[in-house]
C-alpha positions as CSV (number, residue, x, y, z in Angstrom):
1,X,-91.3,8.7,-55.9
2,X,-88.4,10.5,-57.6
3,X,-86.9,11.6,-54.3
4,X,-87.1,8.2,-52.8
5,X,-85.3,6.5,-55.7
6,X,-82.6,9.2,-55.6
7,X,-81.9,8.6,-51.9
8,X,-81.6,4.8,-52.5
9,X,-79.1,5.3,-55.3
10,X,-76.9,7.5,-53.2
11,X,-76.8,5.0,-50.3
12,X,-75.7,2.2,-52.6
13,X,-72.8,4.3,-53.9
14,X,-71.6,5.1,-50.3
15,X,-71.6,1.4,-49.4
16,X,-69.6,0.6,-52.4
17,X,-67.0,3.2,-51.6
18,X,-66.7,2.0,-48.0
19,X,-66.1,-1.6,-49.1
20,X,-63.5,-0.5,-51.7
21,X,-61.5,1.5,-49.1
22,X,-61.5,-1.3,-46.6
23,X,-60.4,-3.8,-49.2
24,X,-57.5,-1.5,-50.2
25,X,-56.3,-1.0,-46.6
26,X,-56.3,-4.8,-46.0
27,X,-54.3,-5.4,-49.1
28,X,-51.7,-2.8,-48.1
29,X,-51.5,-4.3,-44.6
30,X,-50.8,-7.8,-46.1
31,X,-48.2,-6.5,-48.5
32,X,-46.4,-4.7,-45.6
33,X,-46.2,-7.8,-43.5
34,X,-44.9,-9.8,-46.5
35,X,-42.1,-7.3,-47.1
36,X,-41.0,-7.0,-43.5
37,X,-37.9,-9.0,-42.3
38,X,-37.6,-10.2,-38.7
39,X,-34.9,-8.7,-36.4
40,X,-31.7,-10.7,-36.3
41,X,-30.7,-12.2,-33.0
42,X,-27.5,-10.2,-33.0
43,X,-29.4,-6.9,-33.2
44,X,-31.6,-8.1,-30.4
45,X,-28.6,-8.9,-28.3
46,X,-27.0,-5.5,-28.9
47,X,-30.2,-3.7,-28.1
48,X,-30.7,-5.6,-24.9
49,X,-27.0,-5.2,-24.0
50,X,-27.3,-1.4,-24.5
51,X,-30.2,-1.4,-22.1
52,X,-28.1,-3.3,-19.5
53,X,-25.2,-0.9,-20.0
54,X,-27.5,2.0,-19.2
55,X,-28.5,0.3,-15.9
56,X,-31.6,-1.5,-17.1
57,X,-32.7,-5.0,-16.2
58,X,-30.5,-7.9,-17.1
59,X,-32.1,-9.4,-20.2
60,X,-29.3,-11.1,-22.1
61,X,-31.0,-14.2,-23.5
62,X,-28.0,-16.6,-23.6
63,X,-27.4,-19.4,-21.1
64,X,-23.6,-19.2,-20.6
65,X,-22.1,-17.9,-17.4
66,X,-18.6,-16.5,-16.7
67,X,-17.0,-16.1,-13.3
68,X,-13.6,-14.9,-12.2
69,X,-11.7,-13.3,-9.3
70,X,-9.4,-10.4,-8.7
71,X,-6.8,-10.8,-6.0
72,X,-4.0,-9.0,-4.2
73,X,-0.9,-10.5,-5.7
74,X,1.0,-10.4,-2.5
75,X,-1.6,-11.5,0.1
76,X,-3.6,-13.6,-2.3
77,X,-6.9,-12.4,-0.9
78,X,-9.9,-11.0,-2.9
79,X,-9.4,-7.4,-4.0
80,X,-12.4,-5.2,-4.4
81,X,-12.9,-2.3,-6.7
82,X,-11.7,-3.4,-10.1
83,X,-13.3,-2.7,-13.5
84,X,-13.3,-5.1,-16.5
85,X,-14.4,-5.1,-20.1
86,X,-15.9,-8.3,-21.8
87,X,-16.1,-8.4,-25.6
88,X,-17.4,-11.2,-27.7
89,X,-19.5,-12.4,-30.7
90,X,-21.6,-9.9,-32.8
91,X,-19.8,-6.9,-31.4
92,X,-20.8,-7.8,-27.8
93,X,-19.2,-5.4,-25.3
94,X,-19.9,-5.1,-21.6
95,X,-18.3,-3.0,-18.9
96,X,-18.2,-4.8,-15.5
97,X,-17.7,-2.8,-12.3
98,X,-17.1,-4.7,-9.1
99,X,-20.4,-5.1,-7.2
100,X,-22.4,-3.0,-9.6
101,X,-25.4,-4.7,-11.2
102,X,-26.5,-5.7,-13.8
103,X,-22.9,-6.2,-15.1
104,X,-21.6,-8.0,-12.0
105,X,-24.0,-10.5,-10.5
106,X,-21.7,-11.6,-7.6
107,X,-22.1,-9.5,-4.5
108,X,-18.7,-10.3,-3.0
109,X,-15.9,-7.8,-3.5
110,X,-13.3,-9.1,-5.8
111,X,-15.5,-11.9,-7.2
112,X,-17.3,-11.4,-10.6
113,X,-20.2,-13.1,-12.4
114,X,-21.7,-12.4,-15.8
115,X,-24.8,-14.3,-16.8
116,X,-26.9,-14.7,-20.0
117,X,-24.0,-15.1,-22.5
118,X,-24.3,-16.6,-26.0
119,X,-21.8,-19.3,-26.8
120,X,-18.5,-18.3,-28.4
121,X,-15.1,-16.8,-27.9
122,X,-14.7,-13.8,-25.6
123,X,-11.9,-11.6,-24.4
124,X,-11.9,-10.4,-20.7
125,X,-9.7,-7.5,-19.9
126,X,-9.1,-5.6,-16.6
127,X,-9.2,-1.9,-17.5
128,X,-9.1,-0.1,-14.1
129,X,-7.4,-1.4,-11.0
130,X,-8.6,-0.8,-7.4
131,X,-7.2,2.4,-5.8
132,X,-3.4,2.3,-5.0
133,X,-2.9,-0.9,-7.1
134,X,-1.2,-1.3,-10.4
135,X,-3.0,-2.6,-13.5
136,X,-0.1,-4.8,-14.8
137,X,-0.3,-8.4,-13.7
138,X,3.2,-9.4,-12.5
139,X,2.4,-13.1,-12.9
140,X,0.6,-13.2,-16.2
141,X,2.2,-10.0,-17.7
142,X,-1.1,-9.2,-19.4
143,X,-4.4,-7.6,-18.4
144,X,-6.5,-9.8,-20.8
145,X,-7.6,-13.4,-21.0
146,X,-9.4,-15.3,-23.8
147,X,-12.4,-17.3,-22.6
148,X,-14.9,-19.7,-24.3
149,X,-18.5,-19.7,-23.4
150,X,-20.7,-22.8,-23.8
151,X,-24.5,-23.0,-23.5
152,X,-25.8,-24.1,-20.1
153,X,-22.3,-24.1,-18.6
154,X,-20.2,-21.9,-16.3
155,X,-16.6,-20.9,-17.3
156,X,-14.9,-20.4,-13.9
157,X,-11.5,-20.4,-12.2
158,X,-10.0,-17.3,-14.0
159,X,-7.8,-15.2,-11.7
160,X,-6.3,-11.7,-12.1
161,X,-3.6,-10.4,-9.7
162,X,-2.9,-6.8,-8.9
163,X,0.0,-5.5,-6.8
164,X,0.0,-2.5,-4.5
165,X,1.9,0.5,-5.7
166,X,5.5,0.6,-4.3
167,X,5.8,1.5,-0.6
168,X,9.0,1.9,1.4
169,X,9.6,2.5,5.1
170,X,12.7,3.6,6.9
171,X,13.6,5.2,10.3
172,X,16.1,7.5,12.0
173,X,17.6,6.2,15.2
174,X,20.5,7.0,17.6
175,X,23.4,4.6,18.0
176,X,21.4,2.5,20.6
177,X,18.2,2.3,18.6
178,X,16.1,5.1,20.0
179,X,13.9,6.7,17.3
180,X,14.7,10.4,16.5
181,X,12.2,12.8,15.1
182,X,12.6,15.8,13.0
183,X,14.8,14.5,10.2
184,X,14.6,15.9,6.6
185,X,15.1,13.7,3.5
186,X,15.2,14.3,-0.2
187,X,14.0,11.6,-2.5
188,X,15.2,11.6,-6.2
189,X,13.8,9.4,-8.9
190,X,15.4,8.2,-12.1
191,X,14.4,11.4,-13.9
192,X,16.1,13.5,-11.2
193,X,12.8,14.8,-9.9
194,X,13.3,15.5,-6.2
195,X,10.7,15.2,-3.5
196,X,11.3,16.6,0.0
197,X,10.2,14.3,2.9
198,X,10.1,15.8,6.4
199,X,9.3,13.6,9.4
200,X,5.5,13.6,10.0
201,X,4.8,15.9,7.0
202,X,2.1,15.1,4.4
203,X,4.7,13.3,2.4
204,X,5.4,11.0,5.3
205,X,2.5,8.5,5.8
206,X,3.9,7.2,9.1
207,X,3.1,9.7,11.8
208,X,5.2,7.9,14.4
209,X,8.1,9.8,15.8
210,X,11.3,9.0,13.7
211,X,9.5,6.6,11.3
212,X,8.9,7.2,7.6
213,X,6.5,5.6,5.0
214,X,6.4,6.7,1.4
215,X,4.3,5.6,-1.5
216,X,5.5,5.8,-5.1
217,X,3.3,6.3,-8.2
218,X,5.6,4.2,-10.3
219,X,8.2,1.5,-9.7
220,X,11.9,2.3,-10.3
221,X,15.2,3.2,-8.8
222,X,15.4,6.0,-6.3
223,X,18.0,7.8,-4.3
224,X,17.2,8.6,-0.7
225,X,19.4,11.2,1.2
226,X,19.1,12.5,4.7
227,X,20.0,16.1,4.4
228,X,19.1,17.5,7.8
229,X,19.5,15.6,11.1
230,X,17.5,16.2,14.2
231,X,18.8,19.1,16.4
232,X,21.8,18.0,18.4
233,X,22.7,15.1,16.1
234,X,25.0,14.6,13.1
235,X,24.3,13.0,9.7
236,X,25.6,9.5,9.1
237,X,28.8,9.2,7.1
238,X,26.8,7.6,4.3
239,X,23.7,9.7,4.3
240,X,22.4,8.6,0.8
241,X,21.2,5.2,-0.4
242,X,20.1,4.0,-3.8
243,X,17.0,1.9,-3.4
244,X,14.5,0.2,-5.8
245,X,10.8,0.8,-5.4
246,X,9.0,-2.5,-6.1
247,X,5.3,-3.2,-6.3
248,X,3.7,-5.5,-3.8
249,X,4.7,-5.9,-0.2
250,X,6.0,-2.9,1.8
251,X,9.8,-2.6,1.6
252,X,12.1,-1.9,4.5
253,X,14.8,0.6,3.5
254,X,16.5,0.3,6.9
255,X,17.7,2.7,9.5
256,X,19.7,5.9,9.3
257,X,21.8,6.1,12.5
258,X,22.4,9.7,13.7
259,X,25.0,10.1,16.4
260,X,24.7,12.9,19.0
261,X,27.1,15.8,18.5
262,X,29.0,14.6,21.7
263,X,28.5,11.3,23.5
264,X,30.2,8.4,25.2
265,X,29.3,4.9,26.2
266,X,30.5,2.2,28.7
267,X,29.2,-0.9,30.3
268,X,29.4,-2.9,33.6
269,X,29.7,-6.7,34.1
270,X,30.6,-9.2,36.7
271,X,33.8,-11.3,36.4
272,X,32.0,-13.8,34.1
273,X,31.2,-11.0,31.6
274,X,27.5,-10.9,32.5
275,X,25.9,-7.5,32.5
276,X,24.9,-6.1,35.9
277,X,21.9,-4.1,36.8
278,X,21.4,-1.6,39.6
279,X,24.5,0.5,39.1
280,X,25.1,4.2,38.9
281,X,27.9,6.4,37.7
282,X,29.2,10.0,37.6
283,X,30.4,11.3,34.3
284,X,32.9,14.0,35.3
285,X,34.0,16.7,32.9
286,X,37.6,17.7,33.4
287,X,37.4,21.3,32.2
288,X,35.3,23.1,32.9
289,X,34.2,20.8,35.8
290,X,30.8,19.4,35.9
291,X,29.3,16.0,36.8
292,X,26.5,14.1,35.1
293,X,24.9,11.6,37.4
294,X,23.4,8.6,35.6
295,X,21.7,5.3,36.7
296,X,21.3,2.3,34.5
297,X,18.2,2.5,32.3
298,X,17.2,5.9,33.6
299,X,17.7,9.2,31.9
300,X,20.2,10.5,30.9
301,X,21.2,6.8,30.1
302,X,19.8,6.3,26.6
303,X,20.7,2.6,26.3
304,X,17.8,0.4,27.3
305,X,20.0,-2.7,27.7
306,X,20.9,-3.8,31.2
307,X,24.4,-2.9,32.2
308,X,25.0,-0.7,29.2
309,X,25.2,3.1,29.2
310,X,25.0,5.7,26.5
311,X,25.3,9.3,27.6
312,X,25.1,12.6,25.7
313,X,27.6,15.1,27.0
314,X,27.5,18.9,26.5
315,X,30.7,19.4,24.6
316,X,33.9,17.9,23.2
317,X,36.8,17.4,25.7
318,X,38.1,15.0,28.4
319,X,35.8,13.1,30.7
320,X,36.4,10.7,33.7
321,X,33.7,8.1,34.7
322,X,33.4,6.9,38.2
323,X,31.1,4.2,39.5
324,X,29.0,5.2,42.6
325,X,26.6,2.3,43.2
326,X,27.0,-1.5,42.8
327,X,24.5,-4.3,42.9
328,X,24.2,-6.0,46.3
329,X,26.9,-8.6,46.7
330,X,29.5,-6.8,44.6
331,X,32.3,-4.3,45.0
332,X,33.5,-1.6,42.6
333,X,36.7,-2.4,40.7
334,X,39.7,-1.9,43.1
335,X,41.7,0.2,40.6
336,X,41.2,3.9,41.0
337,X,38.4,3.4,43.5
338,X,35.9,2.7,40.7
339,X,37.0,5.5,38.4
340,X,38.2,5.0,34.8
341,X,42.0,4.6,34.7
342,X,42.2,7.0,31.7
343,X,40.2,9.9,30.5
344,X,37.7,9.6,27.7
345,X,38.3,12.0,24.8
346,X,35.0,13.1,23.2
347,X,34.9,14.4,19.6
348,X,32.2,15.8,17.4
349,X,29.9,13.2,15.9
350,X,31.8,10.2,17.2
351,X,30.5,8.2,20.2
352,X,33.5,7.6,22.5
353,X,34.1,4.2,24.1
354,X,34.8,4.8,27.8
355,X,35.5,1.2,28.7
356,X,34.1,-1.6,30.8
357,X,33.7,-1.8,34.6
358,X,34.1,-5.3,36.1
359,X,32.5,-5.5,39.5
360,X,33.8,-8.3,41.8
361,X,31.6,-10.4,43.9
362,X,32.1,-10.6,47.7
363,X,34.3,-13.6,48.7
364,X,31.9,-14.3,51.5
365,X,28.5,-12.9,52.3
366,X,28.4,-9.7,54.4
């Protein structure tokens, strides 16, 4: 009987201890809940935004939407590849890369859409322009805009404009417009930094014979000088030009005309002054003797215009030009049997005008 009573007493004590511990834990749990404070909506927004910034799902709980476009300021077409920063209430900050979700919800290049925004005042800034475009907006003179977001509404119509970095094109031609390859230029900026530009070199973006295209990292005033002409040609009298490099559309810096070392030109017309085709001439060197036979629009005639000749000759000196062939229905000029009445004196770097031949029509058909 003694052992049975002792066992019952110990069981009662164990039950009492269990109930006491359970009651204490419950009290602690209730007290903890009463002392907890709920998370503020701003903290929730920042946490969710941080997830979005890391590439997580788009979970911004607001109902406002912001859309805008980035355009080429010259062509006024959408321009892909820009980066923006949107800042707003409660330290909200979001980086938006074009066509990269979850920041940009618009799949079209140059068009942007941000969803789930709380109402309030925001600032939208372009931070990185597309490649080969300048960040500064030439129209608005700023890279930021203030926007206001309203619940269940879309703020749209904002436009940013970027302009292509400055580009300039020029060419080197002979006196009748034929392109000449192999020229060498030196480009000097406002800080006197010089850049060599050789035809068709890496500095020349236009690989066409005699044509140049150069891009500039910054706008400004530049001096462009042709310092070495193609072989057999001379530099123009004015071989340097001061030119501005302006963002936007490609600029045309004109033509540098290089004359051959020795050349002459002449033309042939009818009595009404109209150019005649189908003629040929002999360019005769007086001393030492030597003839250059040339037909209209065939080498060595470099002038593509009908009835006009431009001929490169081997050296300085005196030359006589004689007409050999005439168009059907015409005769060569009677004076000197079709030869020039005076000699043409050719000098270095100066094309010589050898005159005009006037072919006379037959008085009656033959």
